[in-house]
Each structure stands twice: as C-alpha cells, then as structure tokens.
C-alpha positions as CSV (number, residue, x, y, z in Angstrom):
1,M,6.7,-15.3,-4.9
2,T,10.2,-14.3,-4.0
3,S,13.1,-16.5,-4.8
4,I,13.7,-17.5,-1.2
5,A,10.1,-18.2,-0.7
6,G,10.1,-20.4,-3.8
7,N,13.2,-22.1,-2.9
8,L,11.9,-22.9,0.6
9,Q,8.8,-24.3,-1.0
10,A,10.9,-26.5,-3.3
11,V,13.0,-27.8,-0.4
12,R,10.0,-28.6,1.7
13,Q,8.6,-30.6,-1.3
14,R,12.0,-32.6,-1.5
15,I,11.6,-33.3,2.3
16,R,8.0,-34.6,1.7
17,S,8.9,-36.7,-1.1
18,A,12.0,-38.2,0.6
19,A,9.9,-38.9,3.7
20,A,7.2,-40.6,1.6
21,A,9.8,-42.7,-0.2
22,C,10.9,-44.3,3.1
23,G,7.7,-44.4,4.9
24,R,8.3,-41.6,7.3
25,S,6.1,-38.6,8.3
26,P,7.5,-35.3,6.9
27,E,6.4,-33.7,10.2
28,D,9.2,-35.6,11.9
29,I,11.8,-33.9,9.8
30,H,12.7,-30.3,10.6
31,L,14.2,-27.8,8.1
32,L,17.1,-25.8,9.3
33,A,17.8,-22.9,7.0
34,V,21.4,-22.1,7.1
35,S,21.8,-18.4,6.8
36,K,25.5,-17.9,7.4
37,T,27.0,-15.0,5.4
38,W,23.5,-13.8,4.4
39,P,22.2,-10.6,5.8
40,A,19.4,-10.3,8.3
41,A,17.1,-9.1,5.6
42,C,17.4,-12.4,3.9
43,V,16.6,-14.2,7.2
44,A,13.5,-11.9,7.6
45,E,12.4,-12.9,4.0
46,A,12.7,-16.5,4.8
47,A,10.8,-16.0,8.1
48,D,8.0,-14.2,6.3
49,A,7.7,-17.3,4.1
50,G,7.2,-19.4,7.3
51,Q,10.6,-20.6,8.1
52,V,11.4,-20.6,11.9
53,A,14.7,-22.3,12.5
54,F,18.0,-20.8,11.2
55,G,21.6,-22.0,11.4
56,E,24.7,-19.9,11.8
57,N,28.4,-20.9,11.7
58,Y,30.1,-17.8,13.0
59,A,29.3,-16.7,16.5
60,Q,29.6,-12.9,16.1
61,E,27.7,-12.8,12.9
62,G,25.0,-15.0,14.2
63,A,24.7,-13.0,17.4
64,D,24.3,-9.8,15.5
65,K,21.4,-11.4,13.4
66,V,19.7,-12.8,16.7
67,D,19.8,-9.2,18.0
68,A,18.7,-7.6,14.8
69,L,15.7,-10.0,14.6
70,A,14.8,-10.2,18.2
71,D,11.3,-9.0,17.6
72,R,10.6,-12.2,15.7
73,S,10.0,-15.5,17.3
74,L,12.8,-17.5,15.6
75,E,14.9,-20.4,16.7
76,W,18.6,-20.2,16.4
77,H,21.1,-23.0,15.9
78,F,24.8,-22.7,16.1
79,I,26.4,-25.2,13.7
80,G,29.9,-24.2,13.2
81,P,33.2,-25.0,15.0
82,L,33.1,-23.4,18.5
83,Q,36.1,-22.0,20.2
84,S,36.5,-21.3,23.8
85,N,36.6,-17.5,23.3
86,K,33.2,-17.6,21.6
87,T,31.2,-19.8,24.0
88,R,29.8,-17.0,26.1
89,L,28.3,-15.4,22.9
90,V,26.7,-18.5,21.8
91,A,25.5,-19.5,25.3
92,S,23.6,-16.2,25.5
93,R,22.1,-16.0,22.0
94,F,21.4,-19.5,20.7
95,D,18.8,-22.2,21.3
96,W,20.8,-25.0,19.9
97,V,24.5,-26.0,19.3
98,H,25.1,-28.9,16.9
99,S,28.9,-29.0,16.8
100,I,30.0,-30.2,20.2
101,D,33.0,-32.6,20.2
102,R,34.8,-31.6,23.4
103,L,33.6,-31.8,27.0
104,K,35.5,-28.5,27.7
105,I,33.3,-26.5,25.3
106,A,30.1,-28.0,26.6
107,A,31.1,-27.2,30.2
108,R,31.8,-23.6,29.2
109,L,28.4,-23.3,27.6
110,S,26.9,-24.9,30.8
111,E,28.6,-22.4,33.0
112,Q,27.8,-19.4,30.8
113,R,24.1,-20.2,30.1
114,D,21.9,-17.9,32.1
115,P,19.7,-20.4,34.2
116,R,16.8,-18.0,33.6
117,L,16.9,-19.0,29.9
118,P,15.5,-22.3,28.6
119,V,18.1,-25.1,28.7
120,L,20.6,-25.0,25.7
121,N,20.0,-27.9,23.4
122,L,23.2,-29.7,22.2
123,C,24.2,-32.3,19.5
124,V,27.5,-34.0,19.6
125,Q,29.2,-33.9,16.3
126,V,30.6,-37.3,15.4
127,N,33.3,-37.9,12.7
128,V,31.6,-40.7,10.8
129,S,34.1,-40.8,8.0
130,G,37.4,-41.1,10.0
131,E,38.8,-38.0,8.2
132,L,41.8,-36.7,10.1
133,S,41.0,-33.1,9.1
134,K,37.3,-33.3,10.0
135,S,35.9,-32.0,13.3
136,G,33.9,-34.5,15.4
137,V,34.4,-37.0,18.2
138,S,35.3,-40.6,17.2
139,P,32.5,-43.2,17.5
140,E,34.5,-44.9,20.1
141,A,34.9,-41.8,22.3
142,L,31.2,-40.8,21.9
143,P,29.7,-42.6,24.9
144,E,32.2,-41.1,27.4
145,L,31.6,-37.6,25.9
146,A,27.8,-38.1,26.0
147,R,27.9,-39.2,29.7
148,G,29.9,-36.0,30.6
149,I,27.6,-33.6,28.8
150,A,24.4,-35.3,30.2
151,A,25.7,-34.5,33.7
152,L,26.0,-30.7,33.1
153,P,23.3,-28.3,34.2
154,N,21.7,-25.7,31.9
155,L,22.1,-28.1,28.9
156,R,20.1,-30.9,27.2
157,L,21.8,-33.4,25.1
158,R,19.4,-33.9,22.2
159,G,21.2,-36.0,19.7
160,L,24.1,-36.3,17.1
161,M,25.3,-34.5,14.1
162,C,27.6,-35.5,11.2
163,I,29.1,-34.1,8.1
164,P,30.2,-37.1,6.0
165,E,33.0,-36.9,3.6
166,P,31.8,-35.8,0.2
167,T,31.4,-38.9,-2.1
168,E,29.5,-39.8,-5.4
169,D,29.0,-43.4,-3.9
170,S,25.5,-43.3,-2.8
171,A,25.7,-46.5,-0.9
172,L,28.7,-45.4,1.0
173,L,27.0,-42.0,1.9
174,R,24.0,-43.8,3.2
175,E,26.2,-46.0,5.3
176,R,27.8,-42.9,6.8
177,F,24.5,-41.7,7.8
178,A,23.5,-45.1,9.1
179,V,26.5,-45.0,11.4
180,L,25.1,-42.0,13.1
181,R,21.6,-43.6,13.4
182,R,23.2,-46.7,15.0
183,L,25.3,-44.6,17.4
184,M,22.1,-42.8,18.6
185,A,20.2,-46.1,19.0
186,S,23.2,-47.5,21.1
187,L,23.2,-44.5,23.3
188,N,19.5,-44.6,23.7
189,A,19.7,-48.4,24.7
190,D,21.8,-47.0,27.6
191,G,19.1,-44.7,28.7
192,F,20.0,-41.3,27.1
193,G,16.7,-40.6,25.4
194,L,18.0,-38.7,22.4
195,D,15.6,-37.6,19.7
196,T,17.7,-35.7,17.1
197,L,19.8,-36.7,14.2
198,S,21.2,-33.6,12.5
199,M,22.4,-34.7,9.1
200,G,21.8,-34.0,5.4
201,M,22.5,-30.8,3.4
202,S,21.4,-29.3,0.1
203,H,22.9,-32.1,-2.0
204,D,22.1,-35.1,0.2
205,I,18.8,-34.5,1.9
206,E,17.2,-37.7,0.5
207,P,19.8,-40.3,1.8
208,A,19.9,-38.5,5.1
209,I,16.2,-38.7,5.5
210,A,16.2,-42.4,4.4
211,E,18.5,-43.1,7.4
212,G,16.5,-41.2,9.9
213,A,17.5,-37.5,9.8
214,T,15.2,-35.3,12.0
215,I,17.0,-32.1,11.1
216,V,18.4,-31.3,7.7
217,R,20.7,-28.3,7.3
218,V,20.1,-26.4,4.1
219,G,21.7,-23.2,3.0
220,T,22.5,-23.1,-0.8
221,A,19.2,-24.6,-1.9
222,I,17.3,-21.9,0.0
223,F,19.5,-18.8,-0.2
224,G,21.6,-19.5,-3.3
225,A,25.4,-19.6,-3.7
226,R,27.0,-17.9,-0.6
227,P,28.4,-14.4,-1.1
228,R,31.7,-15.5,0.3
229,A,33.5,-18.8,0.9
230,G,32.4,-20.8,4.1
231,D,33.1,-24.0,5.8
232,P,31.1,-27.2,5.1
233,Q,28.8,-27.3,8.1
234,E,26.1,-27.0,5.4
235,N,26.2,-27.1,1.7
C-alpha cells in the first residue's frame, strides 16, 4: 500500500469513528482531498486509491491539474481566495467553489459559466471568528449575500464554509463550528434548502463532524507536509 493510499485509509477511519461518536452516518460526510502544491501524479495516486473529490487553492495550478487528469472522472473544488481576474478559469474548470464572500465574484462566475455545463456549486465562506484578517462574510451580512447568489443563473448555492481561528480550546472550536451550523439552519428556515457544511481540516475533523460537517477538507494528513508554504484553506 502506498503512503497516500494508507493515509487516505487512516483519514477515512477517523471520519467513521467521529461519525459513530456523535451518532451520524459516515456516508453523510464527504472527504475532500486538498491537493494544492502537489503534482498531478499525487492526485492520480489518490484517485487510484478511490478518492474522487480534490480541492485546489490556486486557480492556474488547479486548472492545469484538471486538464492533465481530464481522462479521469474526478470532482474538482476550488477552496482558495478568488480574485476577479481568475473567475473565468475557475468557472470553466471546477465543479464547486467554497470561498465565495462577495456577490461580485459570484456574479462573474455566473456570467462566465458555460450554460452547457452542470451548474457550479457554491458555498459562502463565513468569518465565524470575527478576525479582521480572515476572509469571509460576517454572519450579519450572510442573508443578503445568500439571497443575491440564489438569484444568479448557472450557479447553485449549496451551503457554507468556514476556517475558524486556530485555538487549543476545544470548546471554543466546537462553538465556532456550531455558529456555521446554526447559520445554515437559519437560512434553511427561510427556504434556501442548503445541504453542505464545509468545515474541518486535518487537525480538527472530529469537532467539525460533531457539529454537522458534510465536507471535511484534508490535505496534510493525506499528502504529507506541503512542499511549499500555502494559505490556511486546509491544514
């Protein structure tokens, strides 16, 4: 068994154990393997071990991997900060975008998504920790942004994403994840029909699952330490 295959097996076991601990079905929790900075060969190795969904933070790097592995039936998620000059690349290559926090970016993706492709699935990134330096819409501004996105063609608003401030306080960490869960419940009470909570990374899969995560974004625990420094969309 290769190291990536073995690491995937270990992460899947963590997901199963965490789901069992809180009475959830592991089938309701999807593993997103974050492959940023790793070559297409590593993605192919993970795919050979049964992994389907992959996350990328950098538009050009991710698009190159999508093209290189176009013969495989993979699902591609863009999870990094997205600037206006990269929206066309993302709209044409990816299946999901997790990091939307401005209506302008969503509108560009809507305009640039080929209507012959399936709709582009979106998550709104919410700043659940209140950090001034952290990307994400504030909880107070979320409903207005969600309404704007829901009205755009060629997109489907699926749910919410967060990256809580790192902390050793496990109770505080769970509360950050709980904020996102409650925000999705509030939007669904208003008729949005969201089904996705993208939260939890290599170091905090378990508390995220306990608070309702449906997608966990895991890179280091699968591929190892990254070959160059990256931003904290996954850990």
